[in-house]
C-alpha positions in Angstrom: 196.5 -157.8 -68.7 195.9 -154.3 -70.0 195.8 -155.7 -73.5 193.3 -158.3 -72.5 191.2 -155.8 -70.7 191.3 -153.4 -73.7 190.3 -156.2 -76.0 187.5 -157.2 -73.7 186.0 -153.7 -73.7 186.3 -153.5 -77.4 184.4 -156.8 -77.7 181.7 -155.6 -75.4 181.2 -152.3 -77.2 181.4 -153.9 -80.6 178.9 -156.5 -79.7 176.5 -153.8 -78.3 176.8 -151.7 -81.5 176.2 -154.7 -83.7 173.2 -155.8 -81.6 171.7 -152.3 -81.9 172.1 -152.4 -85.7 170.5 -155.9 -85.8 167.5 -154.6 -83.7 167.2 -151.5 -85.8 167.2 -153.6 -89.0 164.9 -156.4 -87.8 162.3 -154.3 -85.9 160.6 -152.8 -89.0 160.2 -156.3 -90.6 158.9 -157.8 -87.4 156.4 -155.0 -86.8 155.1 -155.1 -90.4 154.8 -158.9 -90.2 152.9 -158.6 -87.0 150.5 -155.9 -88.3 149.8 -157.7 -91.5 148.9 -160.9 -89.7 146.7 -159.2 -87.1 142.9 -158.7 -87.1 141.6 -155.4 -88.2 140.2 -154.4 -84.8 143.6 -154.8 -83.1 145.4 -152.8 -85.8 142.8 -150.0 -85.6 143.2 -149.8 -81.8 147.0 -149.7 -82.1 147.5 -152.8 -79.9 149.9 -154.6 -82.2 153.6 -154.4 -81.3 155.9 -157.3 -82.3 153.4 -160.2 -82.0 150.3 -160.7 -84.1 146.9 -160.4 -82.4 143.9 -162.1 -83.8 146.0 -164.1 -86.3 144.5 -164.0 -89.8 145.9 -164.2 -93.3 143.2 -162.0 -94.9 145.6 -159.3 -96.2 147.9 -161.9 -97.8 144.9 -163.5 -99.5 143.9 -160.1 -100.9 147.4 -159.3 -102.0 148.2 -162.7 -103.6 144.8 -163.0 -105.1 145.1 -159.7 -107.0 146.1 -160.2 -110.7 147.9 -156.9 -110.8 150.3 -158.1 -108.2 151.2 -161.2 -110.2 151.6 -159.2 -113.4 153.9 -156.8 -111.5 155.8 -159.8 -110.0 156.4 -161.2 -113.5 157.6 -157.9 -114.8 160.0 -157.5 -111.8 161.4 -160.9 -112.2 162.0 -160.4 -115.9 163.6 -157.0 -115.4 165.8 -158.4 -112.6 166.9 -161.6 -114.4 167.5 -160.0 -117.8 169.0 -156.8 -116.4 171.4 -158.7 -114.0 172.6 -161.0 -116.8 173.3 -158.1 -119.2 174.9 -155.9 -116.5 177.1 -158.7 -115.2 178.4 -159.6 -118.6 179.0 -156.0 -119.8 180.6 -155.1 -116.4 182.8 -158.2 -116.5 184.0 -157.7 -120.0 184.8 -154.0 -119.3 186.5 -154.8 -116.1 188.7 -157.5 -117.7 189.7 -155.1 -120.4 190.7 -152.4 -117.9 192.6 -154.9 -115.9 195.0 -155.5 -118.8 197.7 -152.9 -118.3 199.1 -153.6 -121.8 195.8 -152.4 -123.4 196.2 -149.2 -125.4 195.0 -146.1 -123.6 194.5 -148.1 -120.5 194.9 -145.2 -118.1 192.9 -142.9 -120.3 189.9 -145.2 -120.3 190.2 -145.8 -116.6 190.2 -142.1 -115.8 187.2 -141.5 -118.1 185.2 -144.2 -116.3 186.2 -143.0 -112.8 185.2 -139.5 -113.9 181.6 -140.7 -114.2 181.5 -141.5 -110.5 181.6 -137.8 -109.7 179.9 -136.2 -112.7 177.0 -137.5 -114.9 174.9 -136.2 -117.7 171.8 -135.9 -115.4 168.3 -137.2 -115.5 166.9 -135.1 -118.4 169.8 -135.7 -120.9 169.6 -139.4 -120.0 165.9 -139.5 -120.6 166.4 -137.8 -124.0 169.0 -140.3 -125.0 166.7 -143.2 -124.0 163.7 -141.7 -125.8 165.8 -141.1 -129.0 166.8 -144.7 -129.0 163.2 -145.7 -129.0 163.4 -148.0 -125.9 160.8 -146.2 -123.7 157.9 -148.4 -122.8 160.0 -151.5 -123.4 162.0 -154.0 -121.3 165.2 -152.4 -122.7 164.4 -149.1 -121.1 164.5 -150.9 -117.7 167.7 -152.9 -118.2 170.0 -150.9 -120.5 170.3 -147.4 -118.9 171.7 -148.9 -115.7 173.6 -151.8 -117.3 177.0 -150.6 -115.9 177.8 -149.3 -112.4 181.2 -147.6 -112.2 181.6 -148.8 -108.7 180.9 -152.4 -109.5 183.2 -152.1 -112.6 186.1 -150.9 -110.4 185.6 -153.7 -107.8 185.6 -156.4 -110.5 188.6 -154.8 -112.3 190.5 -154.9 -109.0 189.6 -158.5 -108.5 190.9 -159.4 -112.0 194.1 -157.6 -111.2 194.7 -160.3 -108.5 194.4 -163.3 -110.8 197.7 -165.1 -111.4 199.4 -163.8 -114.6 200.9 -167.3 -115.1 197.5 -168.7 -115.9 197.1 -166.2 -118.7 200.5 -166.8 -120.1 200.1 -170.6 -120.1 196.7 -170.2 -121.8 198.3 -168.1 -124.5 200.9 -170.8 -125.0 198.1 -173.3 -125.5 196.7 -171.0 -128.2 193.9 -169.2 -126.4 193.1 -165.5 -127.4 191.7 -162.9 -125.1 188.1 -163.9 -125.4 189.0 -167.6 -124.8 191.0 -166.6 -121.7 188.1 -164.6 -120.4 185.5 -167.3 -120.8 187.6 -170.4 -120.1 190.0 -169.1 -117.4 188.8 -165.9 -115.8 185.1 -166.6 -115.4 185.6 -170.0 -113.7 188.0 -168.4 -111.2 185.8 -165.5 -110.4 182.7 -167.0 -108.9 183.0 -165.0 -105.7 183.1 -161.6 -107.3 180.5 -162.6 -109.9 178.1 -163.6 -107.2 178.7 -160.4 -105.2 178.2 -158.1 -108.2 175.2 -160.1 -109.4 173.6 -159.6 -106.0 174.3 -155.8 -106.1 172.7 -155.5 -109.5 169.8 -157.8 -108.7 168.9 -155.9 -105.5 169.1 -152.6 -107.4 166.9 -153.8 -110.2 164.4 -155.4 -107.9 164.0 -152.3 -105.7 164.2 -149.8 -108.6 161.2 -147.6 -109.2 162.8 -144.4 -110.7 163.4 -146.0 -114.1 159.8 -147.2 -114.5 158.5 -143.8 -113.5 160.7 -142.2 -116.1 160.5 -144.7 -119.0 157.2 -146.6 -118.6 153.7 -145.4 -119.5 152.0 -148.7 -119.9 150.6 -150.0 -116.6 151.0 -153.6 -117.8 154.8 -153.1 -117.8 155.0 -151.7 -114.2 157.2 -153.6 -111.8 156.2 -154.5 -108.3 157.9 -151.5 -106.8 155.8 -149.0 -108.7 152.6 -150.7 -107.4 154.1 -150.7 -103.9 155.0 -147.0 -104.1 151.5 -146.2 -105.2 150.1 -148.2 -102.4 152.3 -146.7 -99.7 151.7 -143.1 -100.9 148.0 -143.3 -101.7 146.7 -146.4 -99.9 145.8 -148.1 -103.2 147.3 -149.8 -106.2 146.9 -147.7 -109.3 146.4 -149.3 -112.7 145.1 -146.3 -114.7 142.3 -145.7 -112.2 142.0 -145.8 -108.4 141.4 -149.4 -107.4 141.8 -151.2 -104.1 143.4 -154.6 -103.9 140.6 -157.1 -103.6 138.0 -154.3 -104.2 137.3 -154.1 -100.4 136.9 -150.6 -99.1 136.8 -151.7 -95.4 140.3 -153.2 -95.2 142.8 -151.5 -93.0 145.4 -149.6 -95.1 148.4 -150.2 -92.9 147.8 -153.9 -92.9 147.4 -153.9 -96.6 150.6 -151.8 -97.1 152.7 -154.0 -94.8 151.5 -157.2 -96.4 152.4 -155.9 -99.8 155.8 -154.8 -98.6 156.5 -158.2 -97.1 155.4 -160.0 -100.2 157.6 -157.8 -102.4 160.7 -157.8 -100.1 161.1 -161.4 -98.9 162.0 -163.0 -102.3 165.1 -160.9 -102.8 166.1 -161.3 -99.2 165.9 -165.1 -99.5 168.6 -165.1 -102.2 171.3 -163.9 -99.9 171.8 -167.1 -97.8 172.5 -169.0 -101.0 175.4 -166.8 -102.0 176.6 -165.7 -98.6 179.8 -167.8 -98.8 180.8 -165.9 -101.9 179.7 -162.5 -100.8 182.3 -161.4 -98.2 185.1 -163.0 -100.2 184.1 -161.2 -103.4 183.8 -157.8 -101.7 187.1 -158.1 -99.7 189.2 -159.4 -102.5 187.8 -156.9 -105.0 188.3 -154.0 -102.6 191.7 -154.8 -101.1 193.9 -156.2 -103.8 195.4 -153.6 -106.1 
């Protein structure tokens, strides 16, 4: 009876904590959605809470009708897709190599990679390297500097450790070499961890605005997050000069900001339900098995 009572209290407390987290997570989105869909007069008076008042889609028409938004959307999608593909492949190949304990200098390479989790060259040396390679103001400046995350590499390496060794041995008997084993055996068995790491990289690239601020000077190459940052900080979208979305000086800045945030955030959020079945499995296996 005591065990049941203790379990019951744990369930109640755990449920309350999770509900509080859900509320804290959802409230900003519901509030921004309500404000962005409300009429200007209700927003100015501060009457909007969690439900739109004077429903209208003016802000979304302004945001979606601005060519700078669509250009930034295209840039963001390109950076995310290309960057995720490159990062996933480089990380997977590096993780597979590190998971082979028979590889020469296996422990040395592992320690060198783990060392970078605690110490790095810093922003200025990294910028000098990128500039010396001549990839500033290009797509490669957006996708190559962050192509490998040490944390993701370790997760994927740990996942590969757990794959049955017998499969590799049988593949070698059939005449496959390391590259063949990786592409024909390892990758098909690793959908869970690939989906998880791909989501990590995609979200990071979609939300990234530090790399564009460092490595991009051409406004036509700016991703969506840079325009969103300019809008939130200055109340406008900057494309070399101060210009309001839609060219309307009478629009309410909060409504415009929130509409832009919703438009820029929802696409990446909608990806999660499609890979949810892989997500927990990939994280748990990659984190627990050793």
